[in-house]
N, C-alpha and C positions, 0 to 999 in steps of 0.2 A: 504494500500500500504506500502510495506516495506520501511524503512528509506533509504536504499541504492538506491532504485528506485527513491525516491524523490530527493535524493542528485544528482544522475546522471542526472535526468531531470533538476534540478536547474543549474547544470554546463552547460548543453547543451543550456538551454534557456538563460542563462546569456550571452553566446556568440552571440546569435541572437538579443538580446535586445539592445537598445541604451545605451551608457555609462552614468553613473551618476556622479555628482559632489560629493565631500566628504561630504557636508552637505545636500545632497538630501535624501529624504525618498525613499527607494526601496520597491517594492511590489511584493510578491510571492503569487500566487493563489493556494489554496489547497482544498481538500475535506476530510471529516472525513471518515475513513475506519474502518472496524470491529476491526482490530488489534490496533487501537488507543484508544479503549474504556476500561473502568474499569468495576467493578461490578455494578456501578450505571448507566451504559450504556451512559456515556458521556466521553469526552476525559480525559484520565488519566492525573493526575497532572504532572507526570514525563514526559509525552509525549510532553507537552508544551516546555520543555527545549530542547528536541531532535528536535522538529520542528523549534525552534528558531535558531538552528544550520544551518538549511537549509536557512532560511532568512539571516543569517549572511554571509554565503558563497556567496549568490547572491549579497549582498552589497559589500563584499570584491572584488569580481571579476569585478563588474560593476563600482565601484568608483575609480579604479586604485590602491587601496591598495594592491591587489594581485600581481600586477607587481612589486611594491616596495618590497614586502615580498619575491617574487621569486628572485629578484636581490640580496637580502641579505641572501638568503637561510633560511628564517625565517618562522616559523609556528605560527598560532594564538593559544594562550593559554588563556583559561577562568579560572580566579582565583576564582571569586565569582559570584553567580547569585541568584536572588530572583524573586518571581512571585506574581502577584496579580490576583485572579480569580474573575470575575464579573458575567459572564453569561455562561451557559452551551453551549458546542458545541456537538451536537448529530450526530448520524450515518447519513452519506451521506450529511450532511450540507456542503455548500461551505463557505469558509472564506478566508481571506487574512492575510498575515503577513507583517506588515509595519515596516521596519527596518531603524533605523537612528542612526547616531553618535551624542551623546549629548554633548560630550566634553572630556577633559582630564585634568590630573594633572601632577605632575612631574614623576609619575611612570605608571599610569593606563589610559587606554582609556575606556570610558563609552558608552554603547550602549543600546538602547531600541528596543524591538520587541513587537509591538502591534498586537494582534489577533483581527481582525475586521470582524464582520458579520452583514450584512445589515446596515452598517453605524454606528454600535455600537461597542464599545470596549468590547470584551468578556473576554480578559485577557491580561496581560502584563508580559513579561520576561525582566528583567533589569540585565545587567551584567557588570563586569569590567574585563579587561584582557590586554594582551600585545602581542607583537610579539617577539618570541625568535629565534635568529639566531645563526650562528656559533660563532659570537663574543659576544654573550649574548643578553640581551634585547635591542630592539630598543626603544629609548626614544620617547614618543608620540610627543614631539615638533619637533624631527628630522623627524618623519614620516610625520607630517604636512608640514614641509619644502620640503620634497621630493615630496609631492602632490601639492605643489604650493599654499598652504593656509597659513594664518598667523600662526606663531608658538605659539601665545597666544590663549588659549582655550576660547570659549564663556563661560560666567559665568554659572557655574553649579548651578542647583537649590539647595536650602538649604537642602531639604530632601536627595539629593544625597550625599552631604557632611556629613550629619549625618550618613547615611547608611555606607559610606566609613569608617568613624571613628569607627563604631561598628564592621565592618569587621576586621579592624586593631586591635581592642581590642580583638576579638576572637583569632586572630593569636597570639598575645602576650600571651594570657592566655594559649594556647596550648603549646607554647614554654616554658613557666614557668613550666607547669606540666611536660614536658619532662625533663627539667633541674633538677627538684626536684627528679623525678623518677630515673634519671641517677645517682644521688649522693646516693640514697638509694638502688640502684640495684634492682628495682622492675619494673614490667610492667607499662607503662604510664597510661593505662586505666584499673586499677584494680577494681574489684568489691568492693563496699562499704558496703557489708552485713556482 
């Protein structure tokens, strides 16, 4: 099934399903279709990220985050994402995407999308992002306040903090490369051969 059909279905179903609280886990049911597969005949690694978008849209619409975003004319922006693959998802298998807000820091909101089949976690997509509106980024604590939850995040797991620091390190490394390339008037990513 094409991503657009999945997205339209998620939008429609979110309107029919009961609202969720910001810390609830939302669940979207899916099936593996032929265009989800790679040459190994299981779900393509990149497809997990695309399907996580559908789970995230369902969460945003049902949790009230979408109303806040609409009020501020803000769009969700994913800055970084990582995945862990544990079990294969094969053709026509049914699975669920369990999406939840893990917490936030002063800049980013952190979300987890678990791909669950027969009660087992087949894979996880973890991301951090923010909402960007006409006035710039909406601070996560402001978003929490709009949603009526405490502005202080639940404690983030240690691995999330380490992952976030490594993402920041990569960003700084790229900025440094660009800065050096600009002073030397050469492409940022030149061949080293």
